[in-house]
N, C-alpha and C positions, 0 to 999 in steps of 0.2 A: 122626272126624278125618281129613282128607285125607292122602294118602301123603306129599305133600311136607311137610305140617306135622309128620307124625310123623318125618320125616327132620330137620327144623329142631329138634324136641325132643331127638332123639338127639344132635345136635351140641352142643346146649346143655349136655348133661349132666343129672345129677339135680338137681332144684331143690328145695332144703329150704325149707319154709314159714318166714317170719320172724313168730314168734307174740310178742305182747305189746303193740306200740302200739294195737291195737284196744282193749285193755282200758282204757289210760289215756285214749284218745279217749271211751270209754264213760263214764268218770267225769268227764270235762270236760262232756260233753254233759248228764249228769245234774244237774250243778251249774247249767248254764244254764236247763234246764227248771224246776228247783226255784225258782231266783230269779225267773224271767220269771212263772210261776205264782202265785207269792206276790205279786209285784208287781201282777199283774192283779187277783187277788182283793181285794187291799188298795185298789185304785183308782188306784194310782201310774201303771200304764200302761192304755191303753184297748186294745180289741180290735185297732185299725188297727196299733198297734205290737207288741202282744204275739203276735199270730197268726202274722206272717211268721217272727218268732224261733222260736216253737214248731214251726211246719211244718218248717223246716230241721233244728231240734233233733231232732224225732221222725223225719225221713228218715234222719239219722246213726243214730239208735237201731235203725232197720230194718237198716242196713247192718251194724252191729255184732252183731245177732242172726243175721244171715246169716253172718257170719264164725264165730260160736258153733256154728251148725248144722254147719259143716264142720270143727270142732274147732281152729279157727285164731285164735280170739279171744285166747287165751293158752295157753301150754305147759302150765301147771297146770290138770289137768282140773277142779279144783274152781272156780278163777276163770273157767275158761271156761263152765262151768254157771251161775255166777252171772250172768254177763253175759247168758247165753241166757234164764235165768228171768226177771230183772229186766226186760230189754228186752221180752220176750214179754208180759209182764203190762201193761206200759206201752203196749203195742200191741193190749190187749185180748184176748191170747191166752194159752193155756199153752204152755211150751217143747216139751211132747210133741206137742202139736197142729201147731205150724208145723213142727216137725223132721221128724215122720212125713210130713207133706204134701209138704214140700220134697224129701225124700229119694225119695219115691215119684215125684216129677217127674222127677229125674235117671235114675231106674231106668226109667221108663215114658213117656219123652218121645215124643209124637205118638200114643200109644195111648189108647183110650177110658177107662182107669182112671187116666190122668194128672190127679190133682186140679187142677193149675194150668191144665188145658185150659178150666176154668170162666171163666178171663180171656180167653184168646186164641182161642177157639174160633169166636166170632161177634162181629160188630161192632154188631149190632142194639141190643142193650141194655148196650153197653160202659160207660157212665158209671155206671149202677147197679151192674154187676158189679164195676167198679174200687172203687166205694165200700164193699162189703161183702166185698172179697176176703180180708181177714184173718179175719173171722167166719166164712168158708167153709171155713177150714182146720180148724175144729172137726169136719167131716164125716170127716176122716181118723181120728178117734178110734173110728169104728165098729170097726176092726180093732185097736184098743187094749186095754189091760188094764183090767180093772174100776177099778182104783186111777186109771188115767189119765182114764178116763171121769167118775169122781167129781170129779177135779180140774177138769175142763172144765165140769161142771155147776155147780160151785161159783164158779168165776170167773165163768161167764155169770150166775148168779144175783146175785153181787156187783155186777156192772156194772148190772144192771136195778135192784137196790135202791138204788144211788148216784144212779142217774137218777130214781128215784121220790121219794127223800127230799131230795136236793139237785140239782134238774135244772138250775138256772142255773150252778152250778160244774161240774157233770158234763158238761154240753154244751158250754158256752163256754170253760172253762178247760182241757178235756182232750179230749173226744171230736172236736169239730168240727176243731181243728188236727191232732189224731192221725190221724183218718180221711183228711184231706186229704193229709197226708204219706204215709199207706199207699197210698191210690190213686195218688199219683204214683210211688211206689216199684214198685208193680204195673205201673203204665203202662210205666215204663222197662225193667224187669228181667223182665217176663214178656210183655206184649203186643207191645211193639216187636221184641224179638228172635224172637217166635215167631208173630207175626201176619202180615198181608199186606205189611206194610212191611219185613219181615226182611231181605231182600237189600239194599234201599236204604239202611237205617239202618246195616247191617254195613259197607257200602261207604264212606259218607260220614261217618258219626258214630258209630263204635262205642263211644266214651266215654261216651255218652249211655246205652248200656245196660250200662256197667260191663264192656265188652269180653266180652260174655255168651258168644259163640261159642268164646272162649278159656277162660272159666270152665268150661263143660262138659267140657273136656278137662283142665283143671288145677283142679279144685274145692278142692284143699287149700290153695291160695294165698289168703291175706286180700286184701282189695280193693286196697290201695296197692300191694302187691307184683304182683298180677295186672296192674295197669295199666303198670308198669314192664316186666314179662316180655312182654306182650302188644304192646307198642310196638316192643320189639326183634324180636319174630317177624314183625310186619307189615313192618318194614324189611326184612328178608330175604325175605318174599314179594313185596315190591315190586322187589327186585333180580332175583328170579327171573323175574317177569312181564317186566320189562324185556329180560332177556337172551333169553328166548324170542321176544320180539316182534322183536328186532333181528335174530334168526336166521330170521325169517320164518315161525316155527311158530306154531301156535295153542295158546295155554297151556290147560291143563285146568282151566278155571275163571278167574273175576277174582280180584282181591285176596281178595274175599269169594267163596264158592261161587257159580256160575253159578245163574241161574233155574232152578227144579226140581232144583237140586243142593245147596241150602243144608241141611245135615242137622239144623238147628234150626228151619226153617220148616215149621209143623204144621197149617196152615190147610187144611181140606177132607180131612184124615185122619181 
């Protein structure tokens, strides 16, 4: 975090995470997924209507899982874990796999052992890597316990079994919309804030990445609280930039860190 951002955080005081709304959002999204999937399987809705609804719903599932990873889906640890596990399974993963992978990303940003570098390191095969980004999280279980590895293998075999015995339902009612949502989530929250467009996106459309630069400095905040807090911080950053400009001084970085100074831009490292 830049020095002026640290000063802003200090002025804002301690920010307590608001836990709970993510849990109820998750329940609502589950109901939408269940109703839409049932209607599609029953033939009430065709793919043209069902898939857009499911893609949006699964995108919100990914957001809820992300909050659960940072223990902000609910203040009750058991309910937080329920969100994480059910949401992860809906996204084709175990909670241990995605949590281990994402926490390693926060601890190893820009280094070779950052598991999410699989998404942002190169643009040559980006569509393919986005499409399988969730399954790549299983590689984080190499450092997991035996029980976690068994869980991962069981879930992977279960997915393969479902595809073999019920390919139509598995692919068209679940995997295609789920993988599309997962790819969009990986694009917005991994590739854009860490790839070659990181500075441009952070300057002009930080909402698209969920204020990812601020998330790395305040990971304990759930997504809705992060949006509110990040907007307040950016307003203060804007005032600081304007003040220095009016004094004829060169600001130490733009609203987002200047080129080659963005702490989240990891291309080429």
